C-alpha positions as CSV (number, residue, x, y, z in Angstrom):
1,M,100.5,117.5,168.7
2,A,99.6,115.3,166.0
3,T,102.0,114.6,163.9
4,I,102.1,114.8,160.1
5,T,103.6,112.0,158.4
6,Q,105.3,111.8,154.8
7,P,104.3,109.4,152.3
8,R,106.3,107.1,151.6
9,T,107.4,106.9,147.6
10,Q,107.9,103.4,146.5
11,T,111.7,103.2,144.6
12,D,112.8,100.5,142.6
13,T,115.3,98.2,144.3
14,P,118.5,97.6,142.6
15,A,117.7,94.3,141.6
16,Q,114.4,95.6,139.6
17,V,116.4,97.7,137.7
18,S,118.5,95.0,136.8
19,S,115.9,92.9,136.0
20,G,114.0,95.4,133.9
21,S,117.2,96.4,132.2
22,G,118.1,92.4,131.7
23,L,114.8,92.0,129.6
24,D,114.9,95.0,127.5
25,A,118.1,94.0,126.1
26,T,116.7,90.1,125.8
27,L,113.6,91.5,123.7
28,R,115.9,94.1,121.6
29,V,118.5,91.1,120.7
30,V,115.4,88.7,119.5
31,A,113.8,91.7,117.5
32,Y,117.2,92.1,115.5
33,A,117.4,88.6,115.2
34,V,114.0,88.4,114.1
35,L,114.9,91.2,111.6
36,V,118.2,89.7,110.1
37,F,116.2,86.3,110.1
38,V,113.4,88.0,107.9
39,A,116.0,90.5,105.8
40,L,118.5,87.0,104.8
41,L,115.4,85.6,104.0
42,M,114.2,88.1,101.2
43,F,117.6,88.4,100.2
44,V,117.5,84.7,98.9
45,P,116.2,84.9,95.9
46,F,118.3,87.5,94.8
47,A,121.5,85.7,95.9
48,F,120.4,82.8,94.3
49,S,119.6,84.8,90.5
50,V,122.9,86.0,91.2
51,A,124.6,82.5,91.5
52,T,122.5,81.1,88.9
53,S,123.9,84.2,86.1
54,L,127.3,82.9,86.8
55,K,127.3,79.3,85.8
56,T,127.4,77.3,82.7
57,N,124.0,76.0,81.7
58,Q,124.7,72.2,82.4
59,E,125.7,73.4,86.0
60,A,122.5,75.4,86.2
61,I,120.6,72.5,85.2
62,R,122.2,70.0,87.7
63,L,121.3,71.8,90.5
64,S,122.1,70.7,94.0
65,F,122.9,72.3,97.5
66,S,126.4,72.6,97.2
67,N,126.4,74.8,94.6
68,M,123.2,76.6,95.0
69,F,124.6,79.7,95.8
70,W,128.1,79.4,94.8
71,P,129.0,78.5,91.5
72,S,132.1,75.9,90.7
73,N,133.3,77.5,87.6
74,P,132.3,81.1,87.9
75,T,131.7,82.8,84.3
76,F,130.5,85.7,83.0
77,D,129.8,84.0,79.5
78,A,125.9,84.9,80.5
79,Y,126.5,88.6,80.8
80,R,128.1,88.7,77.7
81,V,125.5,86.9,75.9
82,A,122.8,89.5,77.8
83,F,124.6,92.4,76.4
84,E,125.0,91.1,72.9
85,A,121.4,90.6,72.7
86,N,120.6,94.5,72.9
87,V,120.7,95.1,76.1
88,A,122.5,98.1,76.5
89,R,119.8,99.8,74.7
90,W,117.0,98.7,76.9
91,F,119.2,99.8,80.1
92,F,119.0,103.1,78.2
93,N,115.7,103.6,77.5
94,S,114.4,102.1,81.2
95,A,116.9,105.0,82.6
96,L,115.9,107.6,80.1
97,V,112.2,107.1,80.8
98,A,112.2,106.9,84.7
99,A,114.5,109.9,84.6
100,I,111.7,111.8,82.7
101,W,109.3,110.4,84.9
102,I,111.1,111.5,88.2
103,L,111.7,115.5,86.3
104,G,108.0,115.3,85.8
105,R,106.5,114.5,88.9
106,A,108.7,116.6,90.8
107,L,107.5,119.4,88.8
108,F,104.1,118.9,88.2
109,D,103.1,117.0,91.6
110,T,104.7,119.3,93.7
111,M,103.0,122.4,91.9
112,A,99.9,120.7,91.7
113,G,100.3,119.8,95.3
114,Y,101.2,123.3,96.4
115,A,98.5,125.1,94.8
116,F,95.9,122.4,96.9
117,A,97.6,123.0,100.0
118,R,98.1,127.2,100.2
119,M,96.4,128.6,97.2
120,Q,92.7,129.5,97.5
121,F,90.6,129.8,94.2
122,P,87.0,128.5,93.4
123,G,86.3,124.5,92.9
124,R,89.9,124.4,94.9
125,N,87.7,120.9,96.8
126,L,85.8,119.8,94.3
127,V,89.0,119.6,91.4
128,F,91.1,117.7,94.0
129,L,88.4,115.7,95.0
130,L,88.3,114.5,91.0
131,V,92.0,114.1,91.5
132,I,91.8,111.8,94.1
133,S,88.7,110.0,92.7
134,T,91.2,108.7,90.2
135,M,93.1,106.4,92.5
136,M,90.3,104.5,92.9
137,I,90.2,103.4,89.1
138,P,92.0,100.6,87.8
139,G,95.4,101.0,85.6
140,I,94.1,98.3,83.4
141,V,90.9,100.3,82.7
142,T,92.8,103.5,81.6
143,I,95.0,101.4,79.2
144,I,92.6,101.3,76.1
145,P,91.8,105.5,76.2
146,K,95.5,106.2,76.8
147,F,96.4,103.7,73.8
148,I,93.8,105.6,71.7
149,L,94.6,109.2,72.8
150,L,98.3,108.4,71.7
151,Q,97.5,107.1,68.5
152,E,95.4,109.9,67.6
153,F,98.8,112.1,68.7
154,G,100.8,109.9,66.2
155,L,103.0,109.2,69.5
156,L,102.4,105.4,69.7
157,N,106.2,103.7,68.8
158,T,107.8,106.8,70.1
159,Y,109.4,107.9,73.6
160,G,106.5,110.3,74.0
161,A,104.3,107.1,74.8
162,L,106.6,106.0,77.3
163,T,106.7,109.1,78.8
164,L,103.8,111.9,78.4
165,P,100.9,110.0,80.2
166,F,102.9,109.3,83.1
167,L,104.1,113.2,84.1
168,A,102.0,113.2,86.9
169,D,100.1,111.2,89.0
170,A,97.2,111.8,91.6
171,F,99.1,109.5,94.1
172,G,101.8,112.2,94.1
173,I,100.1,115.3,94.1
174,F,97.7,114.0,97.0
175,L,101.9,112.9,98.9
176,M,102.8,116.4,98.0
177,K,99.7,118.2,99.2
178,Q,99.5,116.5,102.8
179,F,103.6,117.3,103.2
180,F,102.7,121.1,102.7
181,E,100.2,121.5,105.0
182,S,102.5,120.3,107.7
183,I,104.6,123.1,107.3
184,P,104.0,126.0,109.2
185,V,102.6,128.9,107.2
186,E,104.0,131.1,109.7
187,L,106.8,130.7,107.4
188,E,105.3,132.1,104.2
189,E,103.4,134.9,106.5
190,A,107.3,136.2,107.5
191,A,108.1,136.3,103.8
192,R,105.1,137.8,102.0
193,I,105.6,140.8,104.9
194,D,109.5,141.3,103.6
195,G,108.0,141.7,100.2
196,A,108.5,137.9,98.5
197,S,106.5,136.7,95.9
198,R,104.2,133.6,95.7
199,Y,106.9,132.0,93.3
200,R,109.8,133.2,95.4
201,M,107.9,131.6,98.9
202,F,107.8,128.4,97.1
203,A,110.9,127.9,95.6
204,Q,113.0,129.5,98.4
205,I,111.0,128.3,101.4
206,I,108.4,125.8,100.8
207,L,110.2,123.5,98.5
208,P,113.5,123.0,100.3
209,N,111.6,122.3,103.3
210,A,110.0,119.8,101.3
211,M,113.2,117.7,100.1
212,P,111.7,114.6,102.4
213,A,108.7,114.2,100.5
214,V,109.8,114.8,97.0
215,T,112.9,112.2,97.5
216,A,110.0,109.9,98.7
217,L,108.2,110.9,95.0
218,A,111.4,110.3,93.3
219,I,111.6,106.5,94.7
220,F,108.0,105.8,93.8
221,S,108.3,107.1,90.5
222,F,111.6,105.5,89.8
223,Q,110.2,102.3,91.0
224,G,106.8,102.3,89.1
225,S,108.6,103.4,85.9
226,W,111.6,101.0,86.2
227,N,109.1,97.7,86.4
228,A,105.8,99.1,84.3
229,F,105.5,96.4,81.9
230,L,102.0,96.4,80.4
231,E,101.9,99.9,79.2
232,P,105.4,99.7,76.9
233,L,104.3,96.3,76.0
234,I,101.1,97.7,74.7
235,F,102.2,101.2,73.7
236,I,105.6,100.0,72.0
237,S,105.2,97.1,69.2
238,G,107.5,94.1,68.3
239,S,108.4,96.2,65.3
240,S,110.6,98.7,67.3
241,P,112.7,96.9,69.7
242,N,115.1,99.6,70.0
243,L,112.3,101.4,72.1
244,F,112.0,98.3,74.7
245,T,112.7,99.0,78.0
246,L,114.1,96.6,80.1
247,P,110.8,94.5,81.2
248,V,109.6,94.3,78.1
249,G,112.5,93.2,76.7
250,L,113.5,90.7,79.5
251,A,110.2,89.2,78.3
252,N,111.2,88.4,74.5
253,F,114.6,87.4,75.7
254,R,112.8,85.0,77.9
255,Q,110.8,83.4,74.6
256,A,114.8,83.2,72.6
257,Y,116.3,81.9,75.5
258,Y,113.6,80.1,77.3
259,T,116.2,76.9,78.6
260,E,119.5,79.0,79.2
261,W,118.8,79.9,83.0
262,P,122.2,81.7,83.4
263,T,121.3,84.3,80.9
264,L,118.0,85.0,81.9
265,M,119.3,85.0,85.4
266,A,121.7,87.7,84.4
267,M,118.9,89.7,82.8
268,S,117.3,89.4,85.7
269,V,120.3,90.9,87.6
270,I,121.1,93.6,85.0
271,T,117.3,94.6,85.9
272,T,117.1,94.9,89.6
273,V,120.7,96.2,90.7
274,P,119.4,99.8,89.7
275,L,116.5,99.9,91.1
276,A,118.5,98.5,94.5
277,V,121.0,101.0,94.1
278,F,118.8,103.9,93.6
279,F,116.8,103.1,96.6
280,L,119.8,102.6,98.6
281,I,121.1,106.0,97.4
282,F,118.2,107.8,98.0
283,Q,116.7,106.8,101.3
284,R,120.3,108.0,102.4
285,Y,119.0,111.4,101.4
286,F,115.5,110.7,102.3
287,V,116.4,110.3,106.2
288,E,119.5,113.2,106.2
289,S,116.3,115.3,104.5
290,S,114.0,114.6,107.3
291,A,116.5,115.1,110.1
292,S,117.9,118.4,108.6
293,S,114.6,120.0,107.4
294,G,112.4,119.9,110.7
295,I,111.0,123.1,112.1
296,K,111.1,123.8,115.8
297,G,108.3,125.9,117.3
């Protein structure tokens, strides 16, 4: 009588499991070490700027390795000079313009993205293709047409020149459309059965689930507004210094204090810190929104 033998299954020995775990732990440590090194390397320029802004001009000129990242006699004289040069007004202008950019794009890009993702209307694909095609046009090409339009409407040297042309952009519309398409249609169908209108579905169902994309859009908008230089430089003339944003003010400031390195570094720190703080705060909300808005099938 033939006997049936069961196939032997290969199992890892404790030594093999221990070896694999040790290799994974080593690779993880190496990866973390590389990430920490790269992070510190990226942080060096900012640390150098902060240290230089706390030095006297004589100490900044006599640069050495011992005082590169820590001044011998820290002083805030450079920051006092910066704030005496109308930097508070420039900071207010940048913050106001950034807030308008964020609100405008969060409103218009979100509504346009939802319309392209969910609503059916004649020529929808063609209009969306035209919107996306504007992303291929370099920004420098559109500056002159924008300047002429703003001049015709009498908006040069006003806050309107710094905000109205930037209340919506093709990238934001594309970003929101792609995110809305990832949200199950069944949510809206269930709400429609309950008698919800299109506006109510958008405001109470779709928009709360789209907060990760809205947060990302806010980060991109703030970064673009805060770092914008060429458009404010062209749309705001030198005769209106009270309308300068921080990048434009820093450029004019550099011409007057081009040999005062601590003062220039103080202006650079004032310009950089709000952007870093904004990103850190909204990055946390972005992660929390991504975790809390997941939809299980």
